[in-house]
N, C-alpha and C positions, 0 to 999 in steps of 0.2 A: 753760527751767528751771521756769517756772510750770506748764507742761503736765505736767512730770514730777511735780511736787509734788501736783497735782490728781489725777493717776492713782493716786499712792501713797495719797492720802487716801481715795479711793473703794474701794480694794481690800478693806478690812475690811467695808465695807457690802455689797459684792457677795457676799463669802464668807458673811456672815450671812444674806443672802437665800437663797443656795444651801442653807445648812443648814436654814433654815425649810422650803424646798421638800422636802428629804429627809425631814424629820419629818412633813410632811403626807402624803407618799407612804406612809411607814411607818404613820401613823395610819389612812390609808385601807385599807391592807392588813390591819391588825389588825381594822378594822371589818368587812371582808369575811369574814375568818376567823371572827370572833365570830358574824356572821350565819349562816355555814354551820353553825357549831356549834349555834346555836339551831334551825336547820332540821332538823339531824340529831336533836336532842332531840325535836322535834315528831314526826318520823317514828317514833322509838322509842316515843313515847307512843301514837301511833295504832296501831302494831303491837301494843302491849300490850293496848289496849282491844279490838282485834279478837280477840286470843287469848282474852281473858276471855269475850267474847261467844260464841266457839266452845265453850268449856267449859260455859258456861251452857246453850247450846242442846243439847249432848250430855246434860247432866244432865236437862234437861226431857224429852228424847226417852226417856231411861231410865225416868223416872217414868211417862210415858204408856204405855210398853210393859210395865210391871210387872203381872203377873197379880194381885198382891196388892191392886192398886187397883180391881179389878173390883167393882161393886156385886153384891148378892145376885142381882138379876135378870139382870145381864149374865153372871155366872158360871154361873147355871142354864141360860141360853140356850146358852152356849158348850159346856158339858158335855153338854147334851142333843143338840146337833148332833154332837159327837164320838161319842157313842153311836150315833147314827143312821148316821154314816159307817162306823163299825166294823161294824155289822150289815149294811148294804147291801154293803159291799166283801167281807165274809165270805161272803155269799150267792153272789156272783160267783165267789169262790175255790172254793167247794164244787163248782161246775160246771166250772171251767176249770183248777184246779191239777193239775199232773201229779205233784207230790211228795205222797205220802200224809201226810207229817208236816204239810205246809201245810194239807191238807184237814182234818186233825184239829184243827189250830190254829184254823182258820176256824170249825169247829163250836163250839169253846170260846169264841170271840169272840162268837158269836151268843148263847150261853147267858149269859156273864158280863155283856155289855153290855145285854142285855135286863133282867137283874137290876139293873144299875146305874141304868138308866132308871127303874125302879120305886122304887128307894131314893131317887133324886134327887127324884122327885115328892113322896114322903112328907116328906122333909126340907124341901123348898121350901114345902110347904103350911103347915108350922109357922111359917114366916117370911112368910106371906101372899104368896108368890111362885108364879107358874105358869110353868114352863119353856116357852119358845116356840122350838123348834129350827128353825134354818134353815141349810142347808149353805152354807159359804163358797164363793167362786169357786174357790179351790184345791181344796177337797174335791169339788166338782162335776166339775172337770177331771180329778182323780185317778180318780174313778169312771168317767168316759168313757174314760180311757186303759186302765183295767183291762178294760173291756168290749171294747175294740178289740184287746187283746193276746191271744196264745195260746201254747201250748206252754211251753217253758222260759223264754221271754221273759216270759210272764205270771208264772211263779213268782218270777223275779227282781224284777219290778216290784212285785208284791204284798208281798214281803218288805221292799223298800226303803220302800214307803209305810207299812207297819206300824211299822217302826222310827221313822220321822219322826213319825207320828201319835201313837204312844205316848210319845215324848219330849216332845212339846208338851203332851199331856194330863197327863203327870206333873208338868211344870213348873207348869201351871195349878192342879192339885190341891194341890200343895205350897205354892204361893204363897197360895192362898185359905185353906188350913188354918192357915197362919201368921198372916195378917193380915186375914182376912175379917170382914165386919160382921154376919153372922147365925150365932149359935152352932150351931144344928142343921145348917146347911149346912157349917159348918167341920168338924163331926164327920164328916159324909158325905165331905167332901173328904179328911180324914185317913185314913179307913178305905179309901176307894176308891183312894187313892194306892198303898197296899200291893199291891192286886190288879193295878193297871196296871204297877207296877214288876216284878211277876212275869211279866206278859205280855211286857214289853220284854226282859227277860233271856232269856225262852224264844225269841222270834223272832230275837234277836241271835245265839243259839247255833245256829241252823239253818244 
């Protein structure tokens, strides 16, 4: 009888301990879930920072690549090299082009870009700048490709190069005309942009 009474008396205690055990398990589970939530929040924060850094890098790249950010000297050098490339490639075209329209276009390029070179020197002098043309690696490679080509292949290549070169020159001219740092060179850029745009439309229409 005493054993039965003792067992009955301990039953509530055992049940209470079991309940405490259940609560501990639940608390531990909640803690794990909370920790996972914090970890996810941390991951989201890291991803957000990474995204912002990418946007910042893109913005910086855009600023560096803007023609409007060129100094007067850098712009003068760039446009002098552009004129040089146009003249040299046009000389090759006069010898190798099979399309009479391309030969005529090449003759016009020599005339107009020789004039552009003279006007650039005058504008640059008023800003105490001396153009120092140096062909880029791409321009040098393009000239080599033209000299190696022949027949209709040459015609196609020359036309493609002229479209790309005039698009780049036009972008540089318009950019500097808009935000350049030397008034006389800005005027040169604005006036020359109109001529280059005419060249571009002409070669695109061939």
